C-alpha positions in Angstrom: -33.0 9.6 104.0 -31.1 11.5 106.7 -30.8 15.0 106.3 -27.2 16.8 106.5 -26.9 17.9 110.2 -27.4 21.6 110.9 -24.1 22.4 112.3 -23.4 26.1 113.3 -19.3 25.7 113.7 -17.8 23.6 110.7 -14.6 23.9 112.4 -16.4 21.5 115.5 -17.9 19.0 112.9 -14.6 18.6 111.5 -12.7 18.4 114.3 -15.6 16.1 116.0 -15.7 13.6 112.9 -11.8 13.4 112.7 -11.6 12.4 116.7 -14.3 10.0 116.0 -12.2 8.3 113.5 -9.3 7.8 115.8 -8.4 5.6 118.5 -8.6 6.4 121.1 -11.5 8.5 120.5 -10.7 12.1 120.9 -12.2 15.5 120.8 -9.9 19.0 121.5 -10.4 20.3 125.1 -11.1 23.7 123.1 -14.4 22.9 122.2 -15.3 22.3 126.0 -14.7 26.0 126.4 -18.2 27.4 125.6 -19.7 29.9 128.3 -21.0 26.8 130.5 -17.9 25.0 130.2 -15.9 28.3 131.1 -18.4 28.2 134.4 -18.1 24.9 134.7 -13.9 25.3 134.8 -14.1 28.4 137.2 -16.1 25.8 139.5 -13.4 23.4 139.3 -10.5 25.9 139.9 -12.5 26.7 143.5 -12.3 22.6 144.5 -9.6 21.7 147.2 -8.4 19.2 144.8 -7.8 21.5 142.1 -4.1 23.7 143.4 -3.0 25.2 140.8 -5.0 28.0 140.8 -4.4 28.6 144.6 -0.7 28.4 144.1 -0.5 31.0 141.1 -2.7 33.3 142.8 -0.1 33.1 145.8 2.6 33.2 143.4 1.2 36.5 141.7 0.1 38.0 145.0 3.8 37.6 146.2 5.4 38.9 143.1 2.5 41.9 141.7 4.7 44.7 143.1 8.3 43.4 141.5 5.9 42.6 138.2 4.3 45.8 137.8 7.7 47.9 138.0 8.4 46.2 134.7 5.5 47.9 133.0 5.7 50.8 131.4 3.3 53.9 131.9 0.7 53.6 129.5 1.5 50.0 128.7 -0.9 47.2 127.6 -1.5 44.2 129.5 -1.9 41.3 127.4 -3.4 37.5 128.7 -3.7 34.4 126.8 -6.7 32.2 128.3 -8.0 34.9 130.4 -11.0 33.1 131.4 -12.6 35.5 134.3 -9.4 37.3 134.7 -9.8 36.7 138.7 -5.8 36.9 139.1 -5.6 39.8 136.6 -6.9 42.0 139.0 -4.1 41.0 141.7 -1.5 42.1 138.7 -4.4 44.9 137.8 -4.1 46.3 141.3 -0.2 46.3 141.6 0.0 48.2 138.0 -2.3 51.2 138.1 -0.3 52.3 134.9 -1.7 50.1 133.0 -3.8 51.4 130.5 -5.3 49.1 128.1 -6.2 45.3 129.2 -6.7 42.7 126.5 -7.8 39.1 127.5 -7.7 36.9 125.1 -10.2 34.1 125.5 -11.7 30.9 123.1 -15.1 31.5 125.0 -16.7 34.6 123.5 -19.9 35.0 125.7 -17.6 34.8 129.1 -15.1 37.0 127.6 -17.7 39.5 127.1 -19.3 39.3 130.3 -15.5 39.4 132.1 -14.8 42.0 130.3 -17.8 44.5 131.0 -17.2 43.1 134.8 -13.6 45.0 134.7 -14.2 47.9 132.5 -16.6 48.6 135.5 -14.4 47.7 138.2 -11.3 49.7 136.4 -13.0 53.0 134.6 -9.4 54.2 133.9 -8.7 50.7 131.8 -9.3 50.4 127.7 -10.3 46.5 127.9 -10.2 45.3 124.4 -11.3 41.4 124.5 -10.1 39.4 121.8 -11.6 36.2 120.7 -9.4 33.9 119.4 -7.7 30.1 120.3 -4.6 31.4 121.4 -2.6 27.9 120.0 -2.1 29.9 116.4 -1.7 33.1 115.1 -3.5 35.8 116.8 -3.1 38.1 114.4 -3.2 41.4 117.6 -2.6 44.6 116.4 1.1 46.1 116.3 -0.2 49.0 118.6 -0.6 47.1 121.7 
């Protein structure tokens, strides 16, 4: 007799079982973004073949000053899929008037590490990490 598998995440189990019944088999990519998956993605973004991050960084560097002027003093910056927040630092450096940063990501441990680092680097900034799958409703506070 087989015991029912011990699963910490019923949603993951449901997605996996559903995906195994499809042709072709599939699993939503959001399940890859745990701490290790996020770390691997950060490594991938540094590969010569992966140009989107370099392109985004270049665009952000070229436009950070202009973007910063559109943020009110004491304003909040909310970033969906924040990851390690590497590119965010470019905007935070240009927009010192930002008082709150709300990184939203699905990988809890990775998000907490990144948020802790940012809070140390930017002591004037309130960092409020939100663990969420932003493909659905976030339920963020209206105070942001």
